C-alpha positions as CSV (number, residue, x, y, z in Angstrom):
1,X,9.5,58.2,103.9
2,X,8.3,56.6,100.5
3,X,5.2,58.3,99.0
4,X,2.0,56.1,98.7
5,X,1.0,55.4,95.3
6,X,-2.5,56.3,94.5
7,X,-4.7,54.2,92.4
8,X,-7.1,56.0,89.8
9,X,-11.2,55.6,90.2
10,X,-12.4,53.1,88.3
11,X,-13.9,54.7,84.9
12,X,-16.4,52.4,83.0
13,X,-16.1,54.9,80.1
14,X,-12.6,53.3,79.7
15,X,-12.9,50.0,77.6
16,X,-10.4,47.3,77.2
17,X,-8.0,47.4,74.4
18,X,-9.2,44.0,72.4
19,X,-6.6,44.4,69.7
20,X,-4.7,41.5,69.0
21,X,-0.8,42.3,68.6
22,X,0.5,39.0,67.1
23,X,0.8,37.9,64.0
24,X,2.5,35.2,62.0
25,X,5.4,36.5,60.0
26,X,4.0,35.9,56.8
27,X,0.5,37.4,57.7
28,X,-0.4,39.4,54.5
29,X,-3.7,41.6,56.2
30,X,-5.1,45.1,56.1
31,X,-6.8,46.9,58.2
32,X,-11.0,47.7,58.1
33,X,-13.1,49.3,60.4
34,X,-16.4,47.7,61.3
35,X,-19.6,47.8,63.7
36,X,-18.6,46.7,67.0
37,X,-20.5,43.9,67.7
38,X,-19.8,44.5,71.5
39,X,-20.5,48.4,71.0
40,X,-23.2,50.0,73.0
41,X,-24.4,52.6,71.3
42,X,-25.4,51.7,67.5
43,X,-23.0,53.0,64.9
44,X,-19.7,52.1,67.1
45,X,-16.6,51.2,64.8
46,X,-13.9,49.4,65.6
47,X,-10.9,48.7,63.4
48,X,-10.1,44.7,62.8
49,X,-7.7,43.1,60.3
50,X,-8.8,41.3,57.1
51,X,-6.9,38.4,55.6
52,X,-5.9,39.5,52.1
53,X,-3.8,36.3,51.5
54,X,-6.3,34.4,49.3
55,X,-8.6,37.3,48.4
56,X,-7.7,39.9,45.5
57,X,-10.6,42.1,45.5
58,X,-9.9,42.9,49.3
59,X,-6.3,43.2,48.3
60,X,-7.6,45.9,45.0
61,X,-9.6,47.7,47.8
62,X,-7.4,47.6,50.3
63,X,-4.5,49.3,48.2
64,X,-7.5,51.8,46.9
65,X,-6.8,50.4,43.1
66,X,-11.0,50.0,42.7
67,X,-13.1,52.2,45.2
68,X,-16.1,51.2,47.7
69,X,-19.0,50.6,44.9
70,X,-16.6,48.7,42.6
71,X,-16.0,46.6,46.2
72,X,-19.3,45.9,46.8
73,X,-20.2,44.9,43.8
74,X,-17.6,42.3,43.6
75,X,-18.9,40.8,46.7
76,X,-22.8,40.8,45.1
77,X,-21.3,38.9,42.4
78,X,-19.6,36.4,44.7
79,X,-22.7,36.0,47.2
80,X,-25.1,35.7,44.2
81,X,-22.4,32.7,42.6
82,X,-22.5,30.9,45.9
83,X,-26.2,30.8,46.4
84,X,-26.5,30.0,42.8
85,X,-24.1,27.2,42.8
86,X,-25.2,23.7,43.7
87,X,-22.3,21.2,44.6
88,X,-21.3,18.2,45.7
89,X,-23.1,18.0,49.6
90,X,-21.1,16.4,52.4
91,X,-22.0,13.4,53.8
92,X,-24.0,13.1,57.1
93,X,-23.1,10.5,59.3
94,X,-25.4,11.1,62.0
95,X,-28.4,10.3,59.6
96,X,-29.6,6.9,59.9
97,X,-28.1,4.8,56.7
98,X,-30.7,3.9,53.7
99,X,-30.1,2.2,50.2
100,X,-31.0,4.0,47.2
101,X,-30.4,7.5,46.2
102,X,-31.0,10.8,48.0
103,X,-33.8,13.4,46.5
104,X,-32.7,16.4,45.2
105,X,-33.5,19.4,47.2
106,X,-35.7,21.4,44.9
107,X,-34.2,24.9,44.1
108,X,-35.3,27.6,46.1
109,X,-36.5,31.0,45.1
110,X,-33.3,32.6,45.9
111,X,-31.3,30.5,44.3
112,X,-33.7,31.6,40.9
113,X,-33.4,35.1,41.6
114,X,-29.1,34.7,41.5
115,X,-28.8,32.5,38.7
116,X,-31.2,35.4,36.9
117,X,-28.8,38.3,37.9
118,X,-25.8,36.1,36.8
119,X,-27.2,35.3,33.5
120,X,-28.0,39.0,32.9
121,X,-24.5,40.1,34.2
122,X,-23.3,37.7,31.9
123,X,-25.0,39.3,28.8
124,X,-23.8,42.7,29.8
125,X,-20.1,41.7,30.6
126,X,-19.7,40.0,27.4
127,X,-17.4,36.8,27.6
128,X,-14.1,37.7,28.0
129,X,-15.4,40.2,30.7
130,X,-17.6,37.6,32.4
131,X,-14.6,35.0,32.1
132,X,-11.9,37.7,33.9
133,X,-14.4,38.6,36.2
134,X,-15.0,34.8,37.4
135,X,-11.4,34.0,37.0
136,X,-10.4,36.9,39.8
137,X,-13.5,36.8,42.0
138,X,-14.9,33.4,42.1
139,X,-11.3,31.6,41.5
140,X,-9.3,34.3,43.2
141,X,-6.7,34.7,40.3
142,X,-4.1,37.3,40.0
143,X,-3.2,39.5,36.9
144,X,-0.1,37.7,36.1
145,X,-1.7,34.3,36.5
146,X,-4.9,35.3,34.0
147,X,-1.9,36.5,31.9
148,X,0.1,33.3,31.3
149,X,-3.3,31.2,31.5
150,X,-3.7,33.2,28.6
151,X,-0.3,33.3,27.1
152,X,0.3,36.6,27.1
153,X,3.2,37.8,28.8
154,X,4.5,41.6,29.7
155,X,3.3,44.4,32.0
156,X,1.5,45.9,29.1
157,X,-1.0,43.1,29.1
158,X,-0.9,43.2,33.3
159,X,-2.4,46.6,32.9
160,X,-4.5,46.0,30.0
161,X,-6.7,42.9,32.3
162,X,-6.3,45.2,35.3
163,X,-7.8,48.3,33.6
164,X,-10.8,46.2,31.9
165,X,-11.4,44.0,35.4
166,X,-12.3,48.0,36.9
167,X,-14.4,48.2,34.1
168,X,-16.1,45.2,34.8
169,X,-16.3,46.1,38.8
170,X,-18.0,49.5,37.5
171,X,-20.9,47.0,35.6
172,X,-21.1,45.4,38.7
173,X,-21.7,48.1,40.9
174,X,-24.1,49.6,38.4
175,X,-26.0,45.9,37.7
176,X,-26.2,45.7,41.8
177,X,-27.1,49.3,42.4
178,X,-24.0,50.5,44.0
179,X,-23.3,53.2,41.5
180,X,-25.8,55.5,39.3
181,X,-25.1,55.9,35.4
182,X,-22.5,59.1,34.9
183,X,-24.4,61.2,32.9
184,X,-22.4,62.7,30.2
185,X,-21.8,66.7,30.2
186,X,-24.0,68.8,27.2
187,X,-22.4,71.4,25.8
């Protein structure tokens, strides 16, 4: 006679596995730990996949070429740039058509503060540093693209731009308060 298969009792503590197992063939992702939006306790963490395709800052962070303070400083710079940028706006087809121009939106306090922070950071980084940070963080360029754009080829230039970017990210981390100034040891 065949044995009766016993079922395990229902355990509410055992959560459903929500991990995705399907990726595209050319996917460029990295695992990152974030707060669980469906967690029962505050501080619950889950591991998710972050796309690295058009994000050089995340690529550098996932490969441990920059630390957490540099990463957060770069993200804060990108956030300030998005706040301060006032680009073209899309036409809203749901609104009634009216002849004439649109009234410009007033500049908000958040935009004004973001512009002031960006101006201060640009002075701290200098012309070359702010151009390099803009090309990497805003335009999403790689070191090879930056080197070719400036007409400088070779591994030494790539290493120079990478080192200079890390220095600029250190300055951003200091400016946004994610790091403190290193004090020199007194002899």
